[in-house]
N, CA, C and O of each residue as an XYZ file, in Angstrom:
536
protein
N     121.618    100.970    101.962
C     122.121     99.622    101.942
C     121.576     98.877    100.703
O     120.375     98.908    100.434
N     122.443     98.231     99.981
C     122.097     97.443     98.794
C     120.977     96.433     99.107
O     121.003     95.842    100.186
N     119.942     96.196     98.169
C     118.871     95.308     98.401
C     119.322     93.938     98.678
O     118.757     93.280     99.552
N     120.340     93.441     97.968
C     120.747     92.093     98.194
C     121.431     91.891     99.560
O     121.345     90.810    100.143
N     122.108     92.934    100.064
C     122.580     92.874    101.374
C     121.543     92.923    102.444
O     121.660     92.252    103.470
N     120.501     93.730    102.212
C     119.386     93.751    103.141
C     118.764     92.352    103.392
O     118.355     92.022    104.505
N     118.715     91.563    102.326
C     118.204     90.199    102.462
C     119.034     89.355    103.255
O     118.551     88.337    103.750
N     120.298     89.678    103.444
C     121.228     88.793    104.129
C     121.690     89.387    105.466
O     122.617     88.849    106.073
N     121.091     90.452    105.933
C     121.608     91.152    107.150
C     121.354     90.323    108.430
O     121.733     90.807    109.497
N     120.771     89.165    108.417
C     120.549     88.341    109.546
C     121.719     87.453    109.859
O     121.717     86.732    110.857
N     122.734     87.502    108.996
C     123.885     86.563    109.161
C     124.679     86.979    110.392
O     124.804     88.162    110.708
N     125.229     85.935    111.098
C     125.989     86.196    112.389
C     127.390     85.823    112.197
O     127.744     85.138    111.236
N     128.250     86.286    113.149
C     129.653     85.930    113.168
C     129.780     84.455    113.466
O     128.790     83.853    113.881
N     130.930     83.830    113.286
C     131.111     82.481    113.466
C     130.860     82.129    114.914
O     131.353     82.785    115.832
N     130.067     81.056    115.099
C     129.735     80.593    116.397
C     130.190     79.098    116.523
O     130.002     78.275    115.628
N     130.784     78.833    117.674
C     131.266     77.462    117.909
C     132.799     77.418    117.829
O     133.481     78.430    117.669
N     133.305     76.151    117.953
C     134.784     75.946    117.914
C     135.349     76.349    116.582
O     134.709     76.245    115.536
N     136.612     76.826    116.664
C     137.270     77.341    115.446
C     138.650     76.532    115.335
O     139.317     76.197    116.314
N     138.966     76.277    114.056
C     140.178     75.678    113.679
C     141.070     76.721    112.955
O     140.857     76.985    111.771
N     142.064     77.313    113.654
C     142.855     78.310    113.049
C     143.980     77.753    112.103
O     144.702     76.811    112.428
N     144.060     78.383    110.967
C     145.092     77.971    109.937
C     145.905     79.251    109.619
O     145.329     80.311    109.373
N     147.212     79.138    109.628
C     148.074     80.275    109.112
C     147.969     80.184    107.550
O     148.241     79.161    106.922
N     147.537     81.381    106.979
C     147.398     81.372    105.562
C     148.151     82.456    104.795
O     148.663     82.155    103.717
N     148.246     83.598    105.237
C     148.933     84.676    104.513
C     148.312     84.983    103.199
O     149.027     85.256    102.235
N     146.999     84.951    103.110
C     146.324     85.165    101.890
C     146.274     86.739    101.637
O     145.940     87.516    102.532
N     146.597     87.116    100.469
C     146.715     88.597    100.020
C     145.470     88.998     99.279
O     144.975     88.227     98.458
N     144.957     90.149     99.532
C     143.855     90.798     98.767
C     144.269     92.152     98.166
O     144.839     92.986     98.869
N     144.001     92.367     96.934
C     144.274     93.675     96.299
C     143.310     94.684     96.834
O     142.352     94.326     97.519
N     143.541     95.955     96.536
C     142.619     97.003     96.924
C     141.243     96.798     96.209
O     140.162     97.051     96.741
N     141.400     96.329     94.990
C     140.129     96.108     94.233
C     139.344     94.930     94.832
O     138.117     94.980     94.918
N     140.040     93.897     95.234
C     139.328     92.761     95.944
C     138.633     93.342     97.200
O     137.458     93.043     97.416
N     139.324     94.176     98.053
C     138.748     94.676     99.229
C     137.512     95.547     98.961
O     136.560     95.503     99.740
N     137.506     96.337     97.878
C     136.354     97.081     97.533
C     135.148     96.200     97.286
O     134.055     96.460     97.789
N     135.367     95.129     96.483
C     134.266     94.209     96.273
C     133.786     93.515     97.574
O     132.594     93.286     97.777
N     134.754     93.195     98.431
C     134.411     92.464     99.715
C     133.661     93.387    100.615
O     132.774     92.931    101.336
N     133.956     94.638    100.619
C     133.295     95.584    101.489
C     131.802     95.753    101.084
O     130.901     95.891    101.912
N     131.626     95.730     99.765
C     130.201     95.733     99.310
C     129.474     94.494     99.588
O     128.248     94.517     99.694
N     130.169     93.379     99.715
C     129.674     92.114     99.954
C     129.362     91.412     98.679
O     128.941     92.027     97.700
N     129.575     90.060     98.687
C     129.273     89.222     97.558
C     128.104     88.320     98.066
O     128.278     87.371     98.830
N     126.890     88.711     97.566
C     125.595     88.159     98.154
C     125.059     87.233     97.168
O     125.169     87.526     95.977
N     124.483     86.138     97.525
C     123.822     85.174     96.636
C     122.758     85.804     95.826
O     121.984     86.596     96.363
N     122.662     85.496     94.527
C     121.646     86.039     93.671
C     120.533     84.974     93.341
O     119.376     85.276     93.047
N     121.011     83.729     93.424
C     120.019     82.645     93.186
C     120.566     81.413     94.010
O     121.589     81.498     94.688
N     119.824     80.283     93.905
C     120.174     79.069     94.634
C     121.431     78.471     94.143
O     121.974     77.638     94.869
N     121.975     78.783     92.997
C     123.310     78.214     92.553
C     124.460     78.941     93.266
O     125.564     78.402     93.343
N     124.220     80.172     93.796
C     125.239     80.822     94.583
C     125.216     80.355     95.982
O     124.286     80.694     96.715
N     126.175     79.600     96.404
C     126.167     78.902     97.668
C     126.876     79.667     98.808
O     126.848     79.263     99.970
N     127.488     80.748     98.433
C     128.262     81.438     99.469
C     127.893     82.982     99.503
O     127.594     83.596     98.478
N     127.937     83.537    100.712
C     127.768     85.001    100.923
C     129.204     85.314    101.624
O     129.711     84.560    102.455
N     129.771     86.498    101.188
C     130.982     86.886    101.670
C     130.955     88.366    101.969
O     130.420     89.127    101.163
N     131.503     88.817    103.082
C     131.494     90.229    103.380
C     132.565     90.611    104.271
O     132.859     89.922    105.248
N     133.204     91.767    103.947
C     134.289     92.348    104.769
C     133.565     93.423    105.678
O     133.060     94.420    105.163
N     133.530     93.215    106.929
C     132.916     94.076    107.873
C     134.017     94.693    108.737
O     134.500     94.065    109.679
N     134.412     95.935    108.406
C     135.525     96.500    109.148
C     136.830     95.760    108.711
O     137.225     95.827    107.547
N     137.468     95.077    109.643
C     138.633     94.262    109.343
C     138.411     92.751    109.467
O     139.357     91.964    109.492
N     137.091     92.362    109.548
C     136.766     90.929    109.663
C     136.113     90.487    108.396
O     135.112     91.081    107.994
N     136.610     89.500    107.757
C     136.088     88.914    106.548
C     135.430     87.602    106.940
O     136.021     86.753    107.606
N     134.140     87.465    106.484
C     133.421     86.294    106.757
C     132.790     85.642    105.451
O     132.414     86.296    104.478
N     132.729     84.274    105.569
C     132.065     83.539    104.430
C     130.961     82.668    105.112
O     131.207     81.944    106.077
N     129.820     82.781    104.584
C     128.644     81.942    105.045
C     128.186     81.040    103.983
O     128.256     81.387    102.804
N     127.713     79.883    104.345
C     126.981     78.942    103.391
C     125.559     79.587    103.316
O     124.863     79.787    104.312
N     125.208     79.887    102.061
C     123.901     80.624    101.914
C     122.743     79.723    102.207
O     121.688     80.240    102.573
N     122.840     78.411    102.081
C     121.731     77.627    102.337
C     121.492     77.333    103.787
O     120.372     76.984    104.162
N     122.499     77.461    104.622
C     122.383     77.170    106.089
C     122.574     78.488    106.898
O     122.239     78.489    108.083
N     123.072     79.565    106.351
C     123.373     80.781    107.053
C     124.531     80.568    108.108
O     124.695     81.365    109.032
N     125.361     79.403    107.916
C     126.447     79.187    108.855
C     127.682     79.776    108.427
O     128.100     79.600    107.283
N     128.336     80.517    109.342
C     129.676     81.123    109.093
C     130.697     80.000    109.092
O     130.933     79.366    110.120
N     131.300     79.756    107.943
C     132.284     78.693    107.823
C     133.695     79.203    107.948
O     134.536     78.582    108.599
N     133.966     80.371    107.307
C     135.280     80.937    107.394
C     135.218     82.355    107.988
O     134.251     83.088    107.781
N     136.303     82.730    108.749
C     136.363     84.030    109.299
C     137.868     84.371    109.400
O     138.673     83.559    109.858
N     138.235     85.643    108.942
C     139.593     86.055    109.010
C     139.694     87.550    109.309
O     138.893     88.361    108.844
N     140.797     87.905    110.172
C     141.064     89.334    110.348
C     141.962     89.670    109.209
O     142.879     88.920    108.875
N     141.695     90.817    108.601
C     142.593     91.305    107.580
C     143.371     92.526    108.070
O     142.852     93.376    108.793
N     144.662     92.578    107.640
C     145.537     93.685    108.049
C     145.810     94.484    106.825
O     146.346     93.945    105.857
N     145.466     95.761    106.811
C     145.658     96.611    105.654
C     147.130     97.051    105.566
O     147.796     97.259    106.580
N     147.596     97.181    104.366
C     148.894     97.578    104.080
C     148.870     99.079    103.606
O     147.792     99.637    103.402
N     150.030     99.702    103.438
C     150.093    101.055    103.045
C     149.586    101.345    101.675
O     149.155    102.464    101.397
N     149.624    100.397    100.830
C     149.210    100.531     99.387
C     147.712    100.214     99.119
O     147.230    100.205     97.987
N     147.002     99.948    100.279
C     145.511     99.720    100.160
C     145.163     98.250    100.055
O     143.991     97.881    100.138
N     146.202     97.375     99.867
C     145.880     96.002     99.861
C     145.803     95.439    101.275
O     146.002     96.212    102.212
N     145.528     94.141    101.509
C     145.444     93.559    102.774
C     145.926     92.150    102.794
O     146.081     91.504    101.757
N     146.158     91.689    103.968
C     146.524     90.269    104.083
C     145.810     89.672    105.314
O     145.677     90.291    106.370
N     145.360     88.412    105.091
C     144.744     87.667    106.138
C     145.833     86.625    106.595
O     146.209     85.753    105.811
N     146.311     86.719    107.811
C     147.370     85.855    108.287
C     146.827     84.588    108.777
O     147.478     83.557    108.606
N     145.597     84.567    109.421
C     145.042     83.423    110.015
C     143.601     83.237    109.486
O     142.791     84.164    109.510
N     143.325     82.074    109.033
C     141.951     81.787    108.608
C     141.290     80.921    109.652
O     141.820     79.842    109.917
N     140.227     81.273    110.244
C     139.475     80.481    111.232
C     138.409     79.674    110.438
O     137.653     80.250    109.655
N     138.360     78.382    110.641
C     137.456     77.521    109.979
C     136.536     76.930    111.076
O     137.011     76.542    112.143
N     135.232     76.867    110.802
C     134.344     76.250    111.748
C     134.761     74.858    111.981
O     135.005     74.103    111.039
N     134.851     74.491    113.244
C     135.270     73.093    113.642
C     134.195     72.428    114.353
O     134.364     72.038    115.508
N     133.000     72.262    113.677
C     131.828     71.637    114.282
C     131.189     70.846    113.251
O     130.595     71.384    112.316
N     131.291     69.533    113.389
C     130.749     68.632    112.301
C     129.321     68.804    112.047
O     128.876     68.477    110.947
N     128.492     69.325    113.029
C     127.180     69.581    112.633
C     126.910     70.692    111.690
O     125.920     70.692    110.959
N     127.860     71.710    111.711
C     127.715     72.868    110.822
C     128.608     72.763    109.554
O     128.291     73.368    108.530
N     129.714     72.000    109.624
C     130.679     71.991    108.519
C     131.617     70.842    108.776
O     132.169     70.696    109.866
N     131.796     70.005    107.725
C     132.829     68.997    107.809
C     134.084     69.433    107.143
O     134.196     69.405    105.918
N     134.978     69.813    107.894
C     136.205     70.440    107.400
C     137.153     69.336    106.802
O     136.964     68.144    107.046
N     138.137     69.765    106.042
C     139.126     68.849    105.488
C     139.997     68.440    106.616
O     140.134     69.205    107.570
N     140.609     67.266    106.578
C     141.413     66.663    107.596
C     142.773     67.387    107.778
O     143.426     67.213    108.807
N     143.186     68.176    106.811
C     144.494     68.827    106.905
C     144.373     70.298    106.563
O     143.477     70.736    105.842
N     145.381     71.086    107.154
C     145.391     72.515    106.837
C     145.492     72.780    105.368
O     144.833     73.681    104.850
N     146.298     72.020    104.691
C     146.504     72.205    103.271
C     145.184     71.938    102.472
O     144.812     72.680    101.563
N     144.538     70.879    102.859
C     143.227     70.476    102.287
C     142.156     71.580    102.475
O     141.396     71.876    101.554
N     142.113     72.160    103.641
C     141.159     73.167    103.885
C     141.455     74.511    103.236
O     140.547     75.272    102.900
N     142.736     74.784    103.070
C     143.203     75.986    102.339
C     142.850     75.835    100.867
O     142.459     76.793    100.199
N     142.996     74.622    100.386
C     142.660     74.327     98.977
C     141.100     74.582     98.774
O     140.680     75.229     97.815
N     140.346     74.077     99.662
C     138.873     74.356     99.586
C     138.508     75.812     99.672
O     137.655     76.306     98.935
N     139.164     76.485    100.578
C     138.966     77.935    100.708
C     139.253     78.677     99.396
O     138.447     79.453     98.880
N     140.461     78.382     98.894
C     140.881     78.955     97.582
C     139.828     78.653     96.423
O     139.518     79.489     95.574
N     139.341     77.420     96.486
C     138.236     77.068     95.529
C     137.045     77.853     95.651
O     136.487     78.268     94.635
N     136.565     78.116     96.885
C     135.407     78.895     97.205
C     135.624     80.399     96.709
O     134.773     81.023     96.075
N     136.866     80.896     97.078
C     137.192     82.264     96.671
C     137.171     82.445     95.136
O     136.714     83.450     94.593
N     137.710     81.377     94.474
C     137.759     81.516     92.981
C     136.345     81.540     92.406
O     136.086     82.246     91.431
N     135.377     80.734     93.033
C     134.067     80.701     92.577
C     133.425     82.100     92.731
O     132.709     82.587     91.856
N     133.722     82.711     93.888
C     133.129     84.013     94.213
C     133.675     85.065     93.186
O     132.917     85.870     92.645
N     134.934     85.026     92.957
C     135.485     85.949     91.950
C     134.980     85.758     90.555
O     134.776     86.728     89.825
N     134.774     84.506     90.167
C     134.167     84.187     88.828
C     132.865     84.751     88.718
O     132.509     85.349     87.702
N     132.051     84.572     89.828
C     130.656     85.073     89.836
C     130.625     86.538     89.615
O     129.863     87.036     88.786
N     131.440     87.241     90.341
C     131.442     88.661     90.276
C     131.992     89.241     89.040
O     131.761     90.404     88.710
N     132.768     88.376     88.312
C     133.291     88.794     87.002
C     132.340     88.594     85.911
O     132.684     88.805     84.748
N     131.133     88.190     86.225
C     130.052     87.976     85.239
C     129.989     86.547     84.620
O     129.250     86.298     83.668
N     130.796     85.622     85.205
C     130.769     84.314     84.769
C     129.676     83.474     85.441
O     129.278     83.813     86.556
N     129.195     82.451     84.857
C     128.294     81.531     85.532
C     129.072     80.599     86.450
O     130.247     80.316     86.216
N     128.423     80.141     87.467
C     129.050     79.114     88.357
C     129.368     77.902     87.555
O     130.266     77.155     87.942
N     128.693     77.645     86.456
C     129.039     76.440     85.685
C     129.941     76.692     84.518
O     130.121     75.776     83.716
N     130.514     77.828     84.355
C     131.421     78.114     83.283
C     132.619     77.226     83.430
O     133.190     77.109     84.514
N     133.019     76.574     82.301
C     134.197     75.663     82.391
C     133.829     74.295     82.828
O     134.688     73.414     82.777
N     132.556     74.018     83.280
C     132.179     72.677     83.715
C     131.435     71.992     82.589
O     130.546     72.566     81.961
N     131.819     70.754     82.352
C     131.206     70.004     81.338
C     130.137     69.089     81.903
O     130.516     68.221     82.690
N     128.934     69.166     81.621
C     127.899     68.330     82.201
C     127.820     67.029     81.288
O     127.786     67.086     80.059
N     127.798     65.896     81.995
C     127.877     64.681     81.284
C     126.400     64.196     81.342
O     125.788     64.036     82.399
N     125.876     63.974     80.072
C     124.544     63.484     79.895
C     124.533     61.946     79.859
O     125.385     61.307     79.240
N     123.503     61.370     80.568
C     123.393     59.939     80.584
C     122.922     59.552     79.173
O     122.152     60.282     78.548
N     123.407     58.362     78.664
C     122.978     57.972     77.308
C     121.496     57.563     77.253
O     120.992     57.211     76.187
């Protein structure tokens, strides 16, 4: 088991009420390979842990260890997969979700893009301009 994964093996499946959203999100075979290894926080700037365990994909907030997103993925013949429904934690104590499905899917896509950028060797702050006070 990878050292970074060992540090995060205490994470649990989603607990509490769920808000299901139809999403149809597609993952390539390369995406799935990364997700099976897990995308584990390396420092405090990495706010998400993501792991594909069998056919269940989960995203946790690294600071609270709360599972925010969970989806079942269906493999296709070419090795890619699709998540048809995204379950979102629907518990204001653990996560304040967006008021609409579209808003939450936008958030989800934003989190996923941050994860892919991080794994591609980019910094979480790449493309962000920091404004200095005068």
